[in-house]
TIVO-2410 file (N, C-alpha, C; in nm, 3 decimals):
# residues 67
REC num residu      c1      c2      c3 atome chaine
REC   1      M  -0.457   4.376   0.311     N      A
REC   1      M  -0.542   4.288   0.232    CA      A
REC   1      M  -0.459   4.214   0.126     C      A
REC   2      K  -0.361   4.279   0.073     N      A
REC   2      K  -0.278   4.219  -0.031    CA      A
REC   2      K  -0.197   4.100   0.025     C      A
REC   3      F  -0.144   4.115   0.148     N      A
REC   3      F  -0.065   4.009   0.209    CA      A
REC   3      F  -0.148   3.883   0.232     C      A
REC   4      E  -0.270   3.901   0.282     N      A
REC   4      E  -0.357   3.786   0.308    CA      A
REC   4      E  -0.393   3.714   0.178     C      A
REC   5      T  -0.415   3.788   0.074     N      A
REC   5      T  -0.449   3.728  -0.055    CA      A
REC   5      T  -0.331   3.646  -0.108     C      A
REC   6      M  -0.211   3.701  -0.095     N      A
REC   6      M  -0.093   3.627  -0.141    CA      A
REC   6      M  -0.072   3.501  -0.058     C      A
REC   7      M  -0.096   3.508   0.073     N      A
REC   7      M  -0.081   3.390   0.158    CA      A
REC   7      M  -0.182   3.282   0.121     C      A
REC   8      L  -0.306   3.322   0.095     N      A
REC   8      L  -0.409   3.225   0.058    CA      A
REC   8      L  -0.378   3.161  -0.077     C      A
REC   9      R  -0.330   3.242  -0.172     N      A
REC   9      R  -0.294   3.186  -0.302    CA      A
REC   9      R  -0.176   3.089  -0.289     C      A
REC  10      G  -0.081   3.125  -0.207     N      A
REC  10      G   0.033   3.035  -0.185    CA      A
REC  10      G  -0.010   2.904  -0.119     C      A
REC  11      L  -0.100   2.914  -0.021     N      A
REC  11      L  -0.152   2.794   0.044    CA      A
REC  11      L  -0.229   2.707  -0.054     C      A
REC  12      F  -0.306   2.771  -0.141     N      A
REC  12      F  -0.384   2.698  -0.241    CA      A
REC  12      F  -0.290   2.624  -0.337     C      A
REC  13      I  -0.185   2.691  -0.382     N      A
REC  13      I  -0.090   2.628  -0.473    CA      A
REC  13      I  -0.017   2.514  -0.404     C      A
REC  14      A   0.020   2.532  -0.277     N      A
REC  14      A   0.087   2.426  -0.202    CA      A
REC  14      A  -0.004   2.305  -0.185     C      A
REC  15      C  -0.130   2.329  -0.155     N      A
REC  15      C  -0.227   2.219  -0.140    CA      A
REC  15      C  -0.247   2.146  -0.272     C      A
REC  16      L  -0.255   2.218  -0.382     N      A
REC  16      L  -0.269   2.153  -0.512    CA      A
REC  16      L  -0.146   2.069  -0.544     C      A
REC  17      A  -0.028   2.120  -0.510     N      A
REC  17      A   0.094   2.044  -0.537    CA      A
REC  17      A   0.098   1.915  -0.455     C      A
REC  18      V   0.061   1.923  -0.327     N      A
REC  18      V   0.061   1.804  -0.241    CA      A
REC  18      V  -0.043   1.703  -0.291     C      A
REC  19      C  -0.160   1.750  -0.326     N      A
REC  19      C  -0.264   1.659  -0.377    CA      A
REC  19      C  -0.220   1.594  -0.508     C      A
REC  20      G  -0.155   1.670  -0.593     N      A
REC  20      G  -0.105   1.614  -0.719    CA      A
REC  20      G   0.000   1.508  -0.696     C      A
REC  21      L   0.091   1.531  -0.601     N      A
REC  21      L   0.193   1.431  -0.570    CA      A
REC  21      L   0.132   1.304  -0.512     C      A
REC  22      I   0.033   1.319  -0.425     N      A
REC  22      I  -0.034   1.203  -0.367    CA      A
REC  22      I  -0.107   1.124  -0.475     C      A
REC  23      L  -0.175   1.193  -0.564     N      A
REC  23      L  -0.246   1.126  -0.672    CA      A
REC  23      L  -0.148   1.052  -0.764     C      A
REC  24      A  -0.038   1.115  -0.796     N      A
REC  24      A   0.062   1.051  -0.880    CA      A
REC  24      A   0.120   0.927  -0.812     C      A
REC  25      A   0.141   0.933  -0.681     N      A
REC  25      A   0.193   0.817  -0.609    CA      A
REC  25      A   0.092   0.703  -0.608     C      A
REC  26      M  -0.036   0.735  -0.595     N      A
REC  26      M  -0.138   0.630  -0.594    CA      A
REC  26      M  -0.152   0.565  -0.730     C      A
REC  27      V  -0.137   0.642  -0.837     N      A
REC  27      V  -0.155   0.589  -0.971    CA      A
REC  27      V  -0.035   0.504  -1.013     C      A
REC  28      T   0.085   0.543  -0.974     N      A
REC  28      T   0.204   0.473  -1.023    CA      A
REC  28      T   0.252   0.361  -0.932     C      A
REC  29      T   0.200   0.347  -0.811     N      A
REC  29      T   0.246   0.244  -0.720    CA      A
REC  29      T   0.191   0.108  -0.761     C      A
REC  30      T   0.277   0.006  -0.758     N      A
REC  30      T   0.236  -0.131  -0.788    CA      A
REC  30      T   0.229  -0.209  -0.659     C      A
REC  31      P   0.114  -0.271  -0.627     N      A
REC  31      P   0.102  -0.348  -0.503    CA      A
REC  31      P   0.199  -0.465  -0.501     C      A
REC  32      A   0.231  -0.513  -0.381     N      A
REC  32      A   0.325  -0.623  -0.364    CA      A
REC  32      A   0.272  -0.752  -0.425     C      A
REC  33      S   0.140  -0.773  -0.420     N      A
REC  33      S   0.085  -0.896  -0.476    CA      A
REC  33      S   0.103  -0.901  -0.627     C      A
REC  34      V   0.092  -0.788  -0.692     N      A
REC  34      V   0.113  -0.785  -0.837    CA      A
REC  34      V   0.260  -0.807  -0.868     C      A
REC  35      Q   0.348  -0.753  -0.786     N      A
REC  35      Q   0.491  -0.774  -0.809    CA      A
REC  35      Q   0.528  -0.920  -0.790     C      A
REC  36      L   0.468  -0.987  -0.693     N      A
REC  36      L   0.496  -1.129  -0.672    CA      A
REC  36      L   0.444  -1.213  -0.787     C      A
REC  37      A   0.325  -1.180  -0.837     N      A
REC  37      A   0.267  -1.255  -0.947    CA      A
REC  37      A   0.346  -1.232  -1.075     C      A
REC  38      A   0.404  -1.116  -1.092     N      A
REC  38      A   0.479  -1.086  -1.212    CA      A
REC  38      A   0.611  -1.163  -1.216     C      A
REC  39      N   0.667  -1.196  -1.098     N      A
REC  39      N   0.792  -1.272  -1.095    CA      A
REC  39      N   0.775  -1.411  -1.155     C      A
REC  40      G   0.658  -1.469  -1.141     N      A
REC  40      G   0.628  -1.598  -1.202    CA      A
REC  40      G   0.680  -1.718  -1.125     C      A
REC  41      G   0.759  -1.697  -1.023     N      A
REC  41      G   0.813  -1.810  -0.950    CA      A
REC  41      G   0.733  -1.838  -0.823     C      A
REC  42      I   0.706  -1.964  -0.797     N      A
REC  42      I   0.633  -2.001  -0.676    CA      A
REC  42      I   0.721  -1.979  -0.553     C      A
REC  43      G   0.852  -1.983  -0.572     N      A
REC  43      G   0.944  -1.963  -0.461    CA      A
REC  43      G   0.931  -1.825  -0.399     C      A
REC  44      A   0.912  -1.723  -0.482     N      A
REC  44      A   0.897  -1.586  -0.430    CA      A
REC  44      A   0.768  -1.573  -0.350     C      A
REC  45      I   0.663  -1.641  -0.395     N      A
REC  45      I   0.535  -1.634  -0.324    CA      A
REC  45      I   0.545  -1.709  -0.190     C      A
REC  46      L   0.611  -1.825  -0.191     N      A
REC  46      L   0.625  -1.901  -0.067    CA      A
REC  46      L   0.714  -1.830   0.033     C      A
REC  47      L   0.815  -1.758  -0.013     N      A
REC  47      L   0.901  -1.684   0.078    CA      A
REC  47      L   0.826  -1.569   0.143     C      A
REC  48      A   0.730  -1.512   0.071     N      A
REC  48      A   0.654  -1.400   0.126    CA      A
REC  48      A   0.540  -1.446   0.217     C      A
REC  49      A   0.503  -1.573   0.211     N      A
REC  49      A   0.393  -1.623   0.292    CA      A
REC  49      A   0.437  -1.638   0.437     C      A
REC  50      P   0.346  -1.609   0.531     N      A
REC  50      P   0.381  -1.626   0.673    CA      A
REC  50      P   0.395  -1.775   0.707     C      A
REC  51      T   0.482  -1.804   0.801     N      A
REC  51      T   0.504  -1.945   0.839    CA      A
REC  51      T   0.407  -1.992   0.947     C      A
REC  52      S   0.343  -1.899   1.015     N      A
REC  52      S   0.248  -1.939   1.118    CA      A
REC  52      S   0.123  -1.852   1.106     C      A
REC  53      C   0.017  -1.900   1.167     N      A
REC  53      C  -0.110  -1.828   1.162    CA      A
REC  53      C  -0.106  -1.710   1.258     C      A
REC  54      A  -0.153  -1.595   1.211     N      A
REC  54      A  -0.154  -1.475   1.295    CA      A
REC  54      A  -0.274  -1.476   1.391     C      A
REC  55      L  -0.373  -1.560   1.363     N      A
REC  55      L  -0.492  -1.567   1.446    CA      A
REC  55      L  -0.487  -1.690   1.536     C      A
REC  56      R  -0.583  -1.698   1.624     N      A
REC  56      R  -0.593  -1.813   1.714    CA      A
REC  56      R  -0.624  -1.938   1.632     C      A
REC  57      P  -0.547  -2.047   1.646     N      A
REC  57      P  -0.571  -2.167   1.566    CA      A
REC  57      P  -0.696  -2.241   1.617     C      A
REC  58      D  -0.808  -2.222   1.549     N      A
REC  58      D  -0.932  -2.289   1.589    CA      A
REC  58      D  -0.971  -2.400   1.495     C      A
REC  59      G  -0.889  -2.431   1.397     N      A
REC  59      G  -0.921  -2.540   1.304    CA      A
REC  59      G  -0.998  -2.494   1.184     C      A
REC  60      V  -1.053  -2.372   1.184     N      A
REC  60      V  -1.129  -2.322   1.072    CA      A
REC  60      V  -1.052  -2.212   1.003     C      A
REC  61      V  -1.013  -2.111   1.077     N      A
REC  61      V  -0.939  -2.000   1.019    CA      A
REC  61      V  -0.798  -2.042   0.987     C      A
REC  62      C  -0.733  -2.111   1.079     N      A
REC  62      C  -0.597  -2.162   1.058    CA      A
REC  62      C  -0.601  -2.314   1.075     C      A
REC  63      P  -0.631  -2.386   0.968     N      A
REC  63      P  -0.642  -2.532   0.980    CA      A
REC  63      P  -0.507  -2.594   1.016     C      A
REC  64      Q  -0.514  -2.700   1.094     N      A
REC  64      Q  -0.394  -2.773   1.133    CA      A
REC  64      Q  -0.347  -2.859   1.016     C      A
REC  65      I  -0.220  -2.850   0.983     N      A
REC  65      I  -0.167  -2.926   0.869    CA      A
REC  65      I  -0.112  -3.059   0.919     C      A
REC  66      G  -0.149  -3.167   0.852     N      A
REC  66      G  -0.096  -3.297   0.883    CA      A
REC  66      G  -0.168  -3.373   0.992     C      A
REC  67      G  -0.281  -3.322   1.038     N      A
REC  67      G  -0.346  -3.393   1.147    CA      A
REC  67      G  -0.487  -3.411   1.121     C      A
***
């Protein structure tokens, strides 16, 4: 009975540690959009923008430029 109790306590402590690390990572991570906006340069935003539409070009979702 003593061994099972120690194993359960160890598992509980390990789970708390993992949950704490995940929570800390979620709180301290800065999204890429915020990092781009903080740079202040339009060049960084344009470099990160895709050059082509990822969806089917139907004229509404991906409007044709110049036509």
